[in-house]
mmCIF file of the N, C-alpha and C atoms, coordinates in Angstrom:
data_MODEL
# 
_entry.id   MODEL 
# 
loop_
_atom_site.group_PDB 
_atom_site.id 
_atom_site.type_symbol 
_atom_site.label_atom_id 
_atom_site.label_alt_id 
_atom_site.label_comp_id 
_atom_site.label_asym_id 
_atom_site.label_entity_id 
_atom_site.label_seq_id 
_atom_site.pdbx_PDB_ins_code 
_atom_site.Cartn_x 
_atom_site.Cartn_y 
_atom_site.Cartn_z 
_atom_site.occupancy 
_atom_site.B_iso_or_equiv 
_atom_site.pdbx_formal_charge 
_atom_site.auth_seq_id 
_atom_site.auth_comp_id 
_atom_site.auth_asym_id 
_atom_site.auth_atom_id 
_atom_site.pdbx_PDB_model_num 
ATOM 1   N N  . MET A 1 1  ? 2.009   10.147  -19.265 1.00 0.00 ? 1  MET A N  1 
ATOM 2   C CA . MET A 1 1  ? 1.263   9.389   -18.279 1.00 0.00 ? 1  MET A CA 1 
ATOM 3   C C  . MET A 1 1  ? 1.812   7.957   -18.253 1.00 0.00 ? 1  MET A C  1 
ATOM 4   N N  . SER A 1 2  ? 2.097   7.475   -17.052 1.00 0.00 ? 2  SER A N  1 
ATOM 5   C CA . SER A 1 2  ? 2.646   6.123   -16.923 1.00 0.00 ? 2  SER A CA 1 
ATOM 6   C C  . SER A 1 2  ? 1.527   5.085   -17.010 1.00 0.00 ? 2  SER A C  1 
ATOM 7   N N  . ALA A 1 3  ? 1.912   3.835   -17.189 1.00 0.00 ? 3  ALA A N  1 
ATOM 8   C CA . ALA A 1 3  ? 0.937   2.743   -17.236 1.00 0.00 ? 3  ALA A CA 1 
ATOM 9   C C  . ALA A 1 3  ? 0.145   2.674   -15.934 1.00 0.00 ? 3  ALA A C  1 
ATOM 10  N N  . MET A 1 4  ? 0.803   2.899   -14.809 1.00 0.00 ? 4  MET A N  1 
ATOM 11  C CA . MET A 1 4  ? 0.116   2.872   -13.514 1.00 0.00 ? 4  MET A CA 1 
ATOM 12  C C  . MET A 1 4  ? -0.920  3.988   -13.420 1.00 0.00 ? 4  MET A C  1 
ATOM 13  N N  . ASP A 1 5  ? -0.609  5.136   -13.968 1.00 0.00 ? 5  ASP A N  1 
ATOM 14  C CA . ASP A 1 5  ? -1.543  6.258   -13.918 1.00 0.00 ? 5  ASP A CA 1 
ATOM 15  C C  . ASP A 1 5  ? -2.791  6.006   -14.760 1.00 0.00 ? 5  ASP A C  1 
ATOM 16  N N  . ARG A 1 6  ? -2.686  5.128   -15.746 1.00 0.00 ? 6  ARG A N  1 
ATOM 17  C CA . ARG A 1 6  ? -3.837  4.817   -16.597 1.00 0.00 ? 6  ARG A CA 1 
ATOM 18  C C  . ARG A 1 6  ? -4.786  3.810   -15.955 1.00 0.00 ? 6  ARG A C  1 
ATOM 19  N N  . LEU A 1 7  ? -4.327  3.115   -14.917 1.00 0.00 ? 7  LEU A N  1 
ATOM 20  C CA . LEU A 1 7  ? -5.184  2.135   -14.246 1.00 0.00 ? 7  LEU A CA 1 
ATOM 21  C C  . LEU A 1 7  ? -6.222  2.833   -13.377 1.00 0.00 ? 7  LEU A C  1 
ATOM 22  N N  . ASN A 1 8  ? -7.444  2.354   -13.439 1.00 0.00 ? 8  ASN A N  1 
ATOM 23  C CA . ASN A 1 8  ? -8.501  2.871   -12.572 1.00 0.00 ? 8  ASN A CA 1 
ATOM 24  C C  . ASN A 1 8  ? -8.652  1.904   -11.400 1.00 0.00 ? 8  ASN A C  1 
ATOM 25  N N  . ILE A 1 9  ? -8.069  2.254   -10.265 1.00 0.00 ? 9  ILE A N  1 
ATOM 26  C CA . ILE A 1 9  ? -8.115  1.358   -9.105  1.00 0.00 ? 9  ILE A CA 1 
ATOM 27  C C  . ILE A 1 9  ? -9.096  1.846   -8.042  1.00 0.00 ? 9  ILE A C  1 
ATOM 28  N N  . LYS A 1 10 ? -9.782  2.924   -8.326  1.00 0.00 ? 10 LYS A N  1 
ATOM 29  C CA . LYS A 1 10 ? -10.716 3.480   -7.344  1.00 0.00 ? 10 LYS A CA 1 
ATOM 30  C C  . LYS A 1 10 ? -11.755 2.423   -6.961  1.00 0.00 ? 10 LYS A C  1 
ATOM 31  N N  . GLY A 1 11 ? -11.849 2.165   -5.653  1.00 0.00 ? 11 GLY A N  1 
ATOM 32  C CA . GLY A 1 11 ? -12.824 1.214   -5.140  1.00 0.00 ? 11 GLY A CA 1 
ATOM 33  C C  . GLY A 1 11 ? -12.391 -0.239  -5.172  1.00 0.00 ? 11 GLY A C  1 
ATOM 34  N N  . LEU A 1 12 ? -11.191 -0.520  -5.688  1.00 0.00 ? 12 LEU A N  1 
ATOM 35  C CA . LEU A 1 12 ? -10.713 -1.902  -5.769  1.00 0.00 ? 12 LEU A CA 1 
ATOM 36  C C  . LEU A 1 12 ? -9.938  -2.299  -4.519  1.00 0.00 ? 12 LEU A C  1 
ATOM 37  N N  . ILE A 1 13 ? -9.831  -3.598  -4.298  1.00 0.00 ? 13 ILE A N  1 
ATOM 38  C CA . ILE A 1 13 ? -8.978  -4.140  -3.245  1.00 0.00 ? 13 ILE A CA 1 
ATOM 39  C C  . ILE A 1 13 ? -7.669  -4.545  -3.913  1.00 0.00 ? 13 ILE A C  1 
ATOM 40  N N  . CYS A 1 14 ? -6.544  -4.025  -3.406  1.00 0.00 ? 14 CYS A N  1 
ATOM 41  C CA . CYS A 1 14 ? -5.239  -4.230  -4.025  1.00 0.00 ? 14 CYS A CA 1 
ATOM 42  C C  . CYS A 1 14 ? -4.284  -4.946  -3.076  1.00 0.00 ? 14 CYS A C  1 
ATOM 43  N N  . LEU A 1 15 ? -3.262  -5.554  -3.649  1.00 0.00 ? 15 LEU A N  1 
ATOM 44  C CA . LEU A 1 15 ? -2.244  -6.266  -2.883  1.00 0.00 ? 15 LEU A CA 1 
ATOM 45  C C  . LEU A 1 15 ? -0.870  -5.792  -3.314  1.00 0.00 ? 15 LEU A C  1 
ATOM 46  N N  . GLU A 1 16 ? -0.057  -5.425  -2.334  1.00 0.00 ? 16 GLU A N  1 
ATOM 47  C CA . GLU A 1 16 ? 1.363   -5.196  -2.601  1.00 0.00 ? 16 GLU A CA 1 
ATOM 48  C C  . GLU A 1 16 ? 2.128   -6.276  -1.858  1.00 0.00 ? 16 GLU A C  1 
ATOM 49  N N  . ALA A 1 17 ? 2.733   -7.174  -2.593  1.00 0.00 ? 17 ALA A N  1 
ATOM 50  C CA . ALA A 1 17 ? 3.535   -8.245  -2.003  1.00 0.00 ? 17 ALA A CA 1 
ATOM 51  C C  . ALA A 1 17 ? 4.993   -7.828  -2.078  1.00 0.00 ? 17 ALA A C  1 
ATOM 52  N N  . GLY A 1 18 ? 5.626   -7.707  -0.915  1.00 0.00 ? 18 GLY A N  1 
ATOM 53  C CA . GLY A 1 18 ? 6.992   -7.193  -0.851  1.00 0.00 ? 18 GLY A CA 1 
ATOM 54  C C  . GLY A 1 18 ? 6.938   -5.692  -0.652  1.00 0.00 ? 18 GLY A C  1 
ATOM 55  N N  . THR A 1 19 ? 6.571   -5.268  0.519   1.00 0.00 ? 19 THR A N  1 
ATOM 56  C CA . THR A 1 19 ? 6.267   -3.871  0.818   1.00 0.00 ? 19 THR A CA 1 
ATOM 57  C C  . THR A 1 19 ? 7.426   -2.911  0.589   1.00 0.00 ? 19 THR A C  1 
ATOM 58  N N  . GLY A 1 20 ? 8.638   -3.323  0.934   1.00 0.00 ? 20 GLY A N  1 
ATOM 59  C CA . GLY A 1 20 ? 9.773   -2.405  0.834   1.00 0.00 ? 20 GLY A CA 1 
ATOM 60  C C  . GLY A 1 20 ? 9.517   -1.169  1.676   1.00 0.00 ? 20 GLY A C  1 
ATOM 61  N N  . ALA A 1 21 ? 9.762   0.009   1.125   1.00 0.00 ? 21 ALA A N  1 
ATOM 62  C CA . ALA A 1 21 ? 9.547   1.261   1.860   1.00 0.00 ? 21 ALA A CA 1 
ATOM 63  C C  . ALA A 1 21 ? 8.088   1.704   1.838   1.00 0.00 ? 21 ALA A C  1 
ATOM 64  N N  . GLY A 1 22 ? 7.246   0.996   1.103   1.00 0.00 ? 22 GLY A N  1 
ATOM 65  C CA . GLY A 1 22 ? 5.817   1.292   1.098   1.00 0.00 ? 22 GLY A CA 1 
ATOM 66  C C  . GLY A 1 22 ? 5.359   2.308   0.079   1.00 0.00 ? 22 GLY A C  1 
ATOM 67  N N  . HIS A 1 23 ? 6.201   2.639   -0.873  1.00 0.00 ? 23 HIS A N  1 
ATOM 68  C CA . HIS A 1 23 ? 5.828   3.654   -1.859  1.00 0.00 ? 23 HIS A CA 1 
ATOM 69  C C  . HIS A 1 23 ? 4.609   3.228   -2.677  1.00 0.00 ? 23 HIS A C  1 
ATOM 70  N N  . MET A 1 24 ? 4.561   1.968   -3.105  1.00 0.00 ? 24 MET A N  1 
ATOM 71  C CA . MET A 1 24 ? 3.420   1.500   -3.891  1.00 0.00 ? 24 MET A CA 1 
ATOM 72  C C  . MET A 1 24 ? 2.163   1.426   -3.025  1.00 0.00 ? 24 MET A C  1 
ATOM 73  N N  . THR A 1 25 ? 2.307   1.025   -1.773  1.00 0.00 ? 25 THR A N  1 
ATOM 74  C CA . THR A 1 25 ? 1.164   1.007   -0.854  1.00 0.00 ? 25 THR A CA 1 
ATOM 75  C C  . THR A 1 25 ? 0.559   2.399   -0.755  1.00 0.00 ? 25 THR A C  1 
ATOM 76  N N  . CYS A 1 26 ? 1.391   3.404   -0.556  1.00 0.00 ? 26 CYS A N  1 
ATOM 77  C CA . CYS A 1 26 ? 0.922   4.797   -0.478  1.00 0.00 ? 26 CYS A CA 1 
ATOM 78  C C  . CYS A 1 26 ? 0.262   5.223   -1.780  1.00 0.00 ? 26 CYS A C  1 
ATOM 79  N N  . TYR A 1 27 ? 0.887   4.892   -2.887  1.00 0.00 ? 27 TYR A N  1 
ATOM 80  C CA . TYR A 1 27 ? 0.366   5.261   -4.201  1.00 0.00 ? 27 TYR A CA 1 
ATOM 81  C C  . TYR A 1 27 ? -1.034  4.678   -4.406  1.00 0.00 ? 27 TYR A C  1 
ATOM 82  N N  . LEU A 1 28 ? -1.191  3.395   -4.100  1.00 0.00 ? 28 LEU A N  1 
ATOM 83  C CA . LEU A 1 28 ? -2.484  2.736   -4.281  1.00 0.00 ? 28 LEU A CA 1 
ATOM 84  C C  . LEU A 1 28 ? -3.555  3.352   -3.383  1.00 0.00 ? 28 LEU A C  1 
ATOM 85  N N  . ALA A 1 29 ? -3.195  3.620   -2.139  1.00 0.00 ? 29 ALA A N  1 
ATOM 86  C CA . ALA A 1 29 ? -4.149  4.224   -1.203  1.00 0.00 ? 29 ALA A CA 1 
ATOM 87  C C  . ALA A 1 29 ? -4.554  5.624   -1.667  1.00 0.00 ? 29 ALA A C  1 
ATOM 88  N N  . LYS A 1 30 ? -3.593  6.402   -2.113  1.00 0.00 ? 30 LYS A N  1 
ATOM 89  C CA . LYS A 1 30 ? -3.880  7.764   -2.579  1.00 0.00 ? 30 LYS A CA 1 
ATOM 90  C C  . LYS A 1 30 ? -4.730  7.774   -3.846  1.00 0.00 ? 30 LYS A C  1 
ATOM 91  N N  . ARG A 1 31 ? -4.576  6.745   -4.680  1.00 0.00 ? 31 ARG A N  1 
ATOM 92  C CA . ARG A 1 31 ? -5.326  6.670   -5.939  1.00 0.00 ? 31 ARG A CA 1 
ATOM 93  C C  . ARG A 1 31 ? -6.753  6.174   -5.750  1.00 0.00 ? 31 ARG A C  1 
ATOM 94  N N  . GLY A 1 32 ? -7.147  5.890   -4.506  1.00 0.00 ? 32 GLY A N  1 
ATOM 95  C CA . GLY A 1 32 ? -8.548  5.562   -4.248  1.00 0.00 ? 32 GLY A CA 1 
ATOM 96  C C  . GLY A 1 32 ? -8.870  4.098   -4.065  1.00 0.00 ? 32 GLY A C  1 
ATOM 97  N N  . ALA A 1 33 ? -7.856  3.266   -3.851  1.00 0.00 ? 33 ALA A N  1 
ATOM 98  C CA . ALA A 1 33 ? -8.142  1.855   -3.587  1.00 0.00 ? 33 ALA A CA 1 
ATOM 99  C C  . ALA A 1 33 ? -9.017  1.746   -2.342  1.00 0.00 ? 33 ALA A C  1 
ATOM 100 N N  . LYS A 1 34 ? -10.004 0.879   -2.404  1.00 0.00 ? 34 LYS A N  1 
ATOM 101 C CA . LYS A 1 34 ? -10.883 0.659   -1.254  1.00 0.00 ? 34 LYS A CA 1 
ATOM 102 C C  . LYS A 1 34 ? -10.096 0.093   -0.081  1.00 0.00 ? 34 LYS A C  1 
ATOM 103 N N  . LEU A 1 35 ? -9.172  -0.819  -0.392  1.00 0.00 ? 35 LEU A N  1 
ATOM 104 C CA . LEU A 1 35 ? -8.353  -1.459  0.625   1.00 0.00 ? 35 LEU A CA 1 
ATOM 105 C C  . LEU A 1 35 ? -7.059  -1.922  -0.027  1.00 0.00 ? 35 LEU A C  1 
ATOM 106 N N  . VAL A 1 36 ? -5.946  -1.737  0.679   1.00 0.00 ? 36 VAL A N  1 
ATOM 107 C CA . VAL A 1 36 ? -4.641  -2.203  0.199   1.00 0.00 ? 36 VAL A CA 1 
ATOM 108 C C  . VAL A 1 36 ? -4.064  -3.144  1.249   1.00 0.00 ? 36 VAL A C  1 
ATOM 109 N N  . TYR A 1 37 ? -3.773  -4.371  0.831   1.00 0.00 ? 37 TYR A N  1 
ATOM 110 C CA . TYR A 1 37 ? -3.047  -5.308  1.681   1.00 0.00 ? 37 TYR A CA 1 
ATOM 111 C C  . TYR A 1 37 ? -1.576  -5.174  1.328   1.00 0.00 ? 37 TYR A C  1 
ATOM 112 N N  . SER A 1 38 ? -0.776  -4.816  2.307   1.00 0.00 ? 38 SER A N  1 
ATOM 113 C CA . SER A 1 38 ? 0.660   -4.634  2.113   1.00 0.00 ? 38 SER A CA 1 
ATOM 114 C C  . SER A 1 38 ? 1.376   -5.722  2.908   1.00 0.00 ? 38 SER A C  1 
ATOM 115 N N  . ILE A 1 39 ? 1.987   -6.662  2.199   1.00 0.00 ? 39 ILE A N  1 
ATOM 116 C CA . ILE A 1 39 ? 2.539   -7.862  2.828   1.00 0.00 ? 39 ILE A CA 1 
ATOM 117 C C  . ILE A 1 39 ? 4.052   -7.917  2.658   1.00 0.00 ? 39 ILE A C  1 
ATOM 118 N N  . SER A 1 40 ? 4.742   -8.225  3.764   1.00 0.00 ? 40 SER A N  1 
ATOM 119 C CA . SER A 1 40 ? 6.198   -8.373  3.735   1.00 0.00 ? 40 SER A CA 1 
ATOM 120 C C  . SER A 1 40 ? 6.628   -9.372  4.798   1.00 0.00 ? 40 SER A C  1 
ATOM 121 N N  . ASN A 1 41 ? 7.767   -10.000 4.557   1.00 0.00 ? 41 ASN A N  1 
ATOM 122 C CA . ASN A 1 41 ? 8.339   -10.881 5.579   1.00 0.00 ? 41 ASN A CA 1 
ATOM 123 C C  . ASN A 1 41 ? 9.365   -10.128 6.423   1.00 0.00 ? 41 ASN A C  1 
ATOM 124 N N  . ASN A 1 42 ? 9.485   -8.829  6.209   1.00 0.00 ? 42 ASN A N  1 
ATOM 125 C CA . ASN A 1 42 ? 10.453  -8.003  6.919   1.00 0.00 ? 42 ASN A CA 1 
ATOM 126 C C  . ASN A 1 42 ? 9.712   -6.957  7.762   1.00 0.00 ? 42 ASN A C  1 
ATOM 127 N N  . GLN A 1 43 ? 9.770   -7.110  9.068   1.00 0.00 ? 43 GLN A N  1 
ATOM 128 C CA . GLN A 1 43 ? 9.048   -6.199  9.963   1.00 0.00 ? 43 GLN A CA 1 
ATOM 129 C C  . GLN A 1 43 ? 9.545   -4.761  9.840   1.00 0.00 ? 43 GLN A C  1 
ATOM 130 N N  . GLU A 1 44 ? 10.839  -4.567  9.601   1.00 0.00 ? 44 GLU A N  1 
ATOM 131 C CA . GLU A 1 44 ? 11.376  -3.212  9.436   1.00 0.00 ? 44 GLU A CA 1 
ATOM 132 C C  . GLU A 1 44 ? 10.753  -2.515  8.233   1.00 0.00 ? 44 GLU A C  1 
ATOM 133 N N  . HIS A 1 45 ? 10.553  -3.252  7.155   1.00 0.00 ? 45 HIS A N  1 
ATOM 134 C CA . HIS A 1 45 ? 9.914   -2.673  5.974   1.00 0.00 ? 45 HIS A CA 1 
ATOM 135 C C  . HIS A 1 45 ? 8.479   -2.264  6.281   1.00 0.00 ? 45 HIS A C  1 
ATOM 136 N N  . LEU A 1 46 ? 7.760   -3.108  6.994   1.00 0.00 ? 46 LEU A N  1 
ATOM 137 C CA . LEU A 1 46 ? 6.381   -2.776  7.351   1.00 0.00 ? 46 LEU A CA 1 
ATOM 138 C C  . LEU A 1 46 ? 6.323   -1.537  8.238   1.00 0.00 ? 46 LEU A C  1 
ATOM 139 N N  . ASP A 1 47 ? 7.236   -1.456  9.199   1.00 0.00 ? 47 ASP A N  1 
ATOM 140 C CA . ASP A 1 47 ? 7.281   -0.293  10.087  1.00 0.00 ? 47 ASP A CA 1 
ATOM 141 C C  . ASP A 1 47 ? 7.591   0.983   9.308   1.00 0.00 ? 47 ASP A C  1 
ATOM 142 N N  . CYS A 1 48 ? 8.523   0.894   8.370   1.00 0.00 ? 48 CYS A N  1 
ATOM 143 C CA . CYS A 1 48 ? 8.890   2.037   7.527   1.00 0.00 ? 48 CYS A CA 1 
ATOM 144 C C  . CYS A 1 48 ? 7.694   2.472   6.674   1.00 0.00 ? 48 CYS A C  1 
ATOM 145 N N  . ALA A 1 49 ? 7.018   1.511   6.068   1.00 0.00 ? 49 ALA A N  1 
ATOM 146 C CA . ALA A 1 49 ? 5.863   1.818   5.224   1.00 0.00 ? 49 ALA A CA 1 
ATOM 147 C C  . ALA A 1 49 ? 4.751   2.462   6.042   1.00 0.00 ? 49 ALA A C  1 
ATOM 148 N N  . ARG A 1 50 ? 4.535   1.979   7.235   1.00 0.00 ? 50 ARG A N  1 
ATOM 149 C CA . ARG A 1 50 ? 3.498   2.527   8.108   1.00 0.00 ? 50 ARG A CA 1 
ATOM 150 C C  . ARG A 1 50 ? 3.787   3.999   8.419   1.00 0.00 ? 50 ARG A C  1 
ATOM 151 N N  . LYS A 1 51 ? 5.062   4.325   8.636   1.00 0.00 ? 51 LYS A N  1 
ATOM 152 C CA . LYS A 1 51 ? 5.451   5.716   8.913   1.00 0.00 ? 51 LYS A CA 1 
ATOM 153 C C  . LYS A 1 51 ? 5.306   6.600   7.677   1.00 0.00 ? 51 LYS A C  1 
ATOM 154 N N  . GLU A 1 52 ? 5.563   6.032   6.517   1.00 0.00 ? 52 GLU A N  1 
ATOM 155 C CA . GLU A 1 52 ? 5.497   6.764   5.245   1.00 0.00 ? 52 GLU A CA 1 
ATOM 156 C C  . GLU A 1 52 ? 4.055   7.124   4.864   1.00 0.00 ? 52 GLU A C  1 
ATOM 157 N N  . LEU A 1 53 ? 3.123   6.292   5.255   1.00 0.00 ? 53 LEU A N  1 
ATOM 158 C CA . LEU A 1 53 ? 1.733   6.446   4.845   1.00 0.00 ? 53 LEU A CA 1 
ATOM 159 C C  . LEU A 1 53 ? 1.069   7.623   5.560   1.00 0.00 ? 53 LEU A C  1 
ATOM 160 N N  . PRO A 1 54 ? 0.526   8.578   4.799   1.00 0.00 ? 54 PRO A N  1 
ATOM 161 C CA . PRO A 1 54 ? -0.184  9.684   5.444   1.00 0.00 ? 54 PRO A CA 1 
ATOM 162 C C  . PRO A 1 54 ? -1.353  9.169   6.283   1.00 0.00 ? 54 PRO A C  1 
ATOM 163 N N  . LYS A 1 55 ? -1.576  9.791   7.418   1.00 0.00 ? 55 LYS A N  1 
ATOM 164 C CA . LYS A 1 55 ? -2.592  9.336   8.379   1.00 0.00 ? 55 LYS A CA 1 
ATOM 165 C C  . LYS A 1 55 ? -3.979  9.183   7.760   1.00 0.00 ? 55 LYS A C  1 
ATOM 166 N N  . LYS A 1 56 ? -4.332  10.041  6.820   1.00 0.00 ? 56 LYS A N  1 
ATOM 167 C CA . LYS A 1 56 ? -5.692  9.973   6.283   1.00 0.00 ? 56 LYS A CA 1 
ATOM 168 C C  . LYS A 1 56 ? -5.945  8.715   5.451   1.00 0.00 ? 56 LYS A C  1 
ATOM 169 N N  . TYR A 1 57 ? -4.887  7.985   5.070   1.00 0.00 ? 57 TYR A N  1 
ATOM 170 C CA . TYR A 1 57 ? -5.060  6.771   4.274   1.00 0.00 ? 57 TYR A CA 1 
ATOM 171 C C  . TYR A 1 57 ? -4.927  5.492   5.102   1.00 0.00 ? 57 TYR A C  1 
ATOM 172 N N  . ILE A 1 58 ? -4.543  5.606   6.373   1.00 0.00 ? 58 ILE A N  1 
ATOM 173 C CA . ILE A 1 58 ? -4.231  4.428   7.174   1.00 0.00 ? 58 ILE A CA 1 
ATOM 174 C C  . ILE A 1 58 ? -5.424  3.480   7.316   1.00 0.00 ? 58 ILE A C  1 
ATOM 175 N N  . LYS A 1 59 ? -6.640  4.007   7.299   1.00 0.00 ? 59 LYS A N  1 
ATOM 176 C CA . LYS A 1 59 ? -7.814  3.145   7.444   1.00 0.00 ? 59 LYS A CA 1 
ATOM 177 C C  . LYS A 1 59 ? -8.018  2.242   6.226   1.00 0.00 ? 59 LYS A C  1 
ATOM 178 N N  . ASN A 1 60 ? -7.398  2.571   5.111   1.00 0.00 ? 60 ASN A N  1 
ATOM 179 C CA . ASN A 1 60 ? -7.547  1.801   3.880   1.00 0.00 ? 60 ASN A CA 1 
ATOM 180 C C  . ASN A 1 60 ? -6.421  0.796   3.664   1.00 0.00 ? 60 ASN A C  1 
ATOM 181 N N  . VAL A 1 61 ? -5.515  0.664   4.636   1.00 0.00 ? 61 VAL A N  1 
ATOM 182 C CA . VAL A 1 61 ? -4.344  -0.202  4.450   1.00 0.00 ? 61 VAL A CA 1 
ATOM 183 C C  . VAL A 1 61 ? -4.244  -1.205  5.591   1.00 0.00 ? 61 VAL A C  1 
ATOM 184 N N  . ARG A 1 62 ? -3.938  -2.455  5.238   1.00 0.00 ? 62 ARG A N  1 
ATOM 185 C CA . ARG A 1 62 ? -3.678  -3.504  6.220   1.00 0.00 ? 62 ARG A CA 1 
ATOM 186 C C  . ARG A 1 62 ? -2.256  -4.001  5.994   1.00 0.00 ? 62 ARG A C  1 
ATOM 187 N N  . PHE A 1 63 ? -1.405  -3.817  6.995   1.00 0.00 ? 63 PHE A N  1 
ATOM 188 C CA . PHE A 1 63 ? -0.033  -4.308  6.929   1.00 0.00 ? 63 PHE A CA 1 
ATOM 189 C C  . PHE A 1 63 ? 0.003   -5.711  7.520   1.00 0.00 ? 63 PHE A C  1 
ATOM 190 N N  . ILE A 1 64 ? 0.600   -6.629  6.788   1.00 0.00 ? 64 ILE A N  1 
ATOM 191 C CA . ILE A 1 64 ? 0.624   -8.033  7.207   1.00 0.00 ? 64 ILE A CA 1 
ATOM 192 C C  . ILE A 1 64 ? 2.049   -8.552  7.181   1.00 0.00 ? 64 ILE A C  1 
ATOM 193 N N  . LYS A 1 65 ? 2.475   -9.131  8.292   1.00 0.00 ? 65 LYS A N  1 
ATOM 194 C CA . LYS A 1 65 ? 3.803   -9.764  8.394   1.00 0.00 ? 65 LYS A CA 1 
ATOM 195 C C  . LYS A 1 65 ? 3.656   -11.211 7.956   1.00 0.00 ? 65 LYS A C  1 
ATOM 196 N N  . ALA A 1 66 ? 4.381   -11.584 6.918   1.00 0.00 ? 66 ALA A N  1 
ATOM 197 C CA . ALA A 1 66 ? 4.358   -12.954 6.399   1.00 0.00 ? 66 ALA A CA 1 
ATOM 198 C C  . ALA A 1 66 ? 5.578   -13.716 6.902   1.00 0.00 ? 66 ALA A C  1 
ATOM 199 N N  . ASP A 1 67 ? 5.521   -15.019 6.803   1.00 0.00 ? 67 ASP A N  1 
ATOM 200 C CA . ASP A 1 67 ? 6.666   -15.860 7.187   1.00 0.00 ? 67 ASP A CA 1 
ATOM 201 C C  . ASP A 1 67 ? 7.681   -15.935 6.075   1.00 0.00 ? 67 ASP A C  1 
# 
């Protein structure tokens, strides 16, 4: 079991700074985070992450374009 798997994030509000392909955003949403803020200064990364995220988790994620 990894360190991330030992964290209980169910019901928490989480932040991923530097979205990349969105793998961590998806992971946090799937693990039960109440809300995930996924922030990047790269619009292509945000678009990629949005596509990667299964539809049933989209209501729990806010993608934010930073400067």
